[in-house]
C-alpha positions in Angstrom: -12.3 -2.6 -16.1 -16.1 -2.8 -15.6 -17.7 -3.9 -12.3 -17.3 -7.6 -11.9 -17.1 -10.3 -9.3 -13.3 -11.0 -9.1 -13.5 -10.7 -5.3 -17.1 -11.9 -4.6 -17.5 -12.7 -1.0 -14.0 -11.8 0.0 -13.1 -9.8 3.1 -10.3 -7.3 2.5 -8.3 -5.0 4.7 -6.6 -1.9 3.2 -4.2 0.3 5.3 -3.7 3.8 4.1 -7.2 3.3 2.6 -8.7 6.8 2.9 -6.8 8.5 0.1 -4.7 8.0 -3.0 -3.9 4.5 -4.1 -5.6 2.9 -1.0 -8.9 4.7 -1.6 -8.8 3.9 -5.3 -8.2 0.2 -4.5 -11.0 0.2 -1.9 -13.4 1.4 -4.6 -12.2 -1.3 -7.0 -12.5 -4.0 -4.4 -16.0 -3.1 -3.5 -17.0 -2.9 -7.1 -15.6 -6.5 -7.5 -17.7 -7.9 -4.7 -15.5 -7.6 -1.6 -16.3 -6.3 1.8 -13.5 -3.8 2.7 -12.1 -2.4 6.0 -10.1 0.7 5.4 -7.6 2.2 7.8 -6.5 5.8 7.8 -4.9 8.2 10.2 -7.4 11.1 9.9 -10.9 10.3 11.0 -12.4 13.0 8.7 -10.8 11.3 5.6 -11.9 7.9 6.7 -15.5 9.0 7.2 -15.5 10.7 3.8 -14.1 7.6 2.1 -16.8 5.4 3.7 -19.5 7.8 2.7 -18.3 8.1 -0.9 -18.0 4.3 -1.4 -21.3 3.9 0.3 -21.7 0.2 0.8 -19.7 -2.9 2.0 -17.1 -0.8 3.8 -16.1 -0.1 7.4 -13.7 2.7 8.3 -11.2 2.4 11.2 -9.1 5.4 12.3 -5.6 4.2 13.1 -1.9 4.7 12.6 0.0 1.5 11.5 3.0 2.6 13.5 0.9 2.3 16.7 0.6 -1.4 17.4 -2.4 -0.8 19.7 -4.3 0.7 16.7 -3.5 -2.5 14.7 -4.9 -4.6 17.5 -8.0 -2.5 17.6 -8.4 -2.8 13.8 -8.1 -6.6 13.8 -10.5 -6.9 16.8 -13.0 -4.9 14.7 -12.5 -7.2 11.7 -12.8 -10.3 14.0 -16.0 -9.1 15.5 -17.7 -8.1 12.3 -16.5 -10.7 9.7 -14.3 -13.2 11.5 -11.7 -13.6 8.8 -9.5 -11.9 6.2 -9.0 -13.1 2.6 -7.0 -10.1 1.2 -4.6 -7.7 2.9 -3.3 -4.7 1.1 -0.6 -3.3 3.4 -0.4 0.0 1.7 0.1 2.7 4.4 3.3 4.6 4.0 4.8 8.1 4.2 7.2 9.9 1.9 9.3 12.6 3.3 12.2 14.5 1.7 15.4 14.0 3.7 18.6 14.9 1.9 21.8 13.1 3.1 23.7 15.5 5.3 20.5 16.8 7.0 18.6 13.7 7.9 17.4 13.9 11.5 16.9 11.1 13.9 13.2 11.9 14.2 12.8 11.9 10.4 14.5 8.5 10.1 12.5 7.0 13.0 9.2 8.3 11.6 9.7 7.0 8.1 11.0 3.6 9.3 8.3 3.2 11.9 5.5 3.6 9.4 6.9 2.1 6.2 8.8 -0.9 7.7 7.8 -1.5 11.3 4.2 -0.6 10.7 3.9 -2.8 7.6 5.6 -5.8 9.2 3.2 -5.8 12.2 0.2 -5.0 9.9 0.9 -8.3 8.3 1.9 -10.3 11.3 -1.1 -9.3 13.4 -3.4 -10.2 10.5 -2.2 -13.8 10.3 -4.5 -15.3 13.0 -7.5 -14.1 11.0 -6.0 -14.8 7.6 -7.6 -17.5 5.5 -5.3 -20.2 3.9 -5.0 -19.5 0.2 -5.4 -15.7 0.7 -3.5 -12.9 -0.9 -1.2 -10.3 0.8 -0.1 -7.3 -1.3 2.6 -4.9 0.0 3.1 -1.4 -1.4 6.8 -1.0 -2.3 7.9 1.5 -4.9 10.0 2.0 -7.9 12.1 3.9 -5.4 13.3 0.7 -4.0 15.2 0.1 -7.2 16.2 3.6 -8.2 18.2 6.3 -6.6 16.3 9.6 -6.1 17.7 12.8 -4.7 16.7 13.5 -1.1 14.7 10.3 -0.7 17.3 7.8 0.4 15.5 6.8 3.6 12.2 6.4 1.9 13.7 4.4 -0.9 15.5 2.1 1.6 12.2 1.4 3.3 10.7 0.4 0.0 13.6 -1.9 -0.8 13.0 -3.5 2.6 9.4 -4.1 1.7 10.4 -5.8 -1.6 12.6 -8.1 0.5 9.7 -8.9 2.9 7.6 -10.1 -0.1 10.3 -12.6 -1.0 10.8 -13.9 2.6 7.2 -14.0 3.6 6.3 -15.9 0.4 8.5 -18.7 1.8 7.3 -18.2 5.4 3.6 -18.6 4.4 3.9 -21.1 1.6 2.6 -23.9 3.9 -0.7 -21.9 4.2 -0.8 -21.2 0.4 -0.9 -17.5 1.2 0.5 -15.5 -1.7 2.6 -12.4 -1.0 3.5 -9.9 -3.7 4.8 -6.4 -3.9 3.3 -3.7 -6.0 5.8 -1.0 -7.0 4.2 2.2 -8.2 6.1 4.9 -9.9 5.2 8.5 -9.2 1.4 8.6 -8.8 -0.7 11.7 -8.6 -1.7 11.4 -5.0 -2.1 13.9 -2.1 1.1 12.6 -0.6 3.2 13.2 -3.7 1.7 16.6 -4.2 2.6 17.5 -0.6 6.2 16.4 -1.2 6.5 18.6 -4.3 5.0 21.6 -2.5 6.6 21.3 0.9 9.5 19.0 0.8 13.1 20.0 0.7 14.1 20.3 -3.0 10.5 19.5 -4.0 10.8 21.1 -7.4 14.0 19.2 -8.0 12.4 15.9 -7.1 9.4 16.6 -9.4 11.6 17.4 -12.3 13.8 14.3 -11.6 10.7 12.1 -11.6 9.1 13.4 -14.8 12.4 13.3 -16.6 12.9 9.6 -15.8 9.4 8.3 -16.7 9.3 7.1 -20.4 5.6 7.7 -20.5 6.2 11.4 -19.5 3.5 11.7 -16.9 2.4 10.8 -13.4 0.2 7.7 -13.0 -3.2 7.9 -11.5 -4.3 5.9 -8.4 -6.8 3.8 -10.3 -4.0 2.6 -12.6 -2.3 1.1 -9.6 -5.6 -0.2 -8.1 -6.3 -2.3 -11.2 -2.9 -4.0 -10.7 -3.6 -4.6 -7.0 -6.9 -6.2 -8.0 -5.1 -8.6 -10.2 -2.8 -9.6 -7.4 -5.7 -9.9 -4.9 -7.8 -12.1 -7.2 -7.6 -15.6 -8.4 -6.5 -14.2 -11.8 -3.0 -14.3 -10.2 -3.4 -17.7 -8.6 0.2 -18.9 -9.7 1.8 -15.5 -8.9 3.7 -15.1 -5.7 6.9 -13.4 -4.5 6.9 -10.9 -7.4 7.4 -7.2 -7.7 4.8 -5.8 -10.1 5.9 -2.4 -11.4 3.2 0.2 -12.3 5.6 3.0 -13.0 5.3 4.3 -16.6 8.6 2.5 -17.3 10.7 4.4 -14.7 12.2 1.4 -13.1 12.8 -0.5 -16.3 15.2 1.6 -18.2 
């Protein structure tokens, strides 16, 4: 997709925006005319992303599981732009945790970022959110498929899919559309880390590749293009859906 104006004049917020799918989406959004606020946990990555994109972007260091960080994010948006048109609630973590050895701290960490953090990312954005805007939640094909050692992660992604349905109804009076994007295995730093350092990482990688009809990992920009569709008026009659970008993994 060449540079265009699908998001001309829009104000967008992307959590988990300094790497992987979030960064690729920030690049797409800016190309399409949006002003973008990205949030990431590591200041160095946020700074690099802002420098690489170069224009119409503000970086905010923050952890979505820290509600104070979310308040600071939205105060920054309020002061600089005063509104939000598009929210891509994308921040999430993937950790290998085989049943039988799941620890309380692992469970709490994954739930706090992927479910609690995402919920309050959306809820705290609502006072700034423009009626008729678009919210996109990052779920996963894992919410529909069983994967060895990823039961907690997969359960969080099923919860996010459920949020998209319920929030579509909660926000319909404001004409705010809420959709879930469900990537399959995407070639990102997070997935690479899981393969290299996670318990049973090689097994997980083999399982992934053997269940993708297209026989490869996706790349972040392939997801970003689908997020752009859901963010833009091209999807004006689309809400409450789960859009799979998964090489067919969840479909067979």
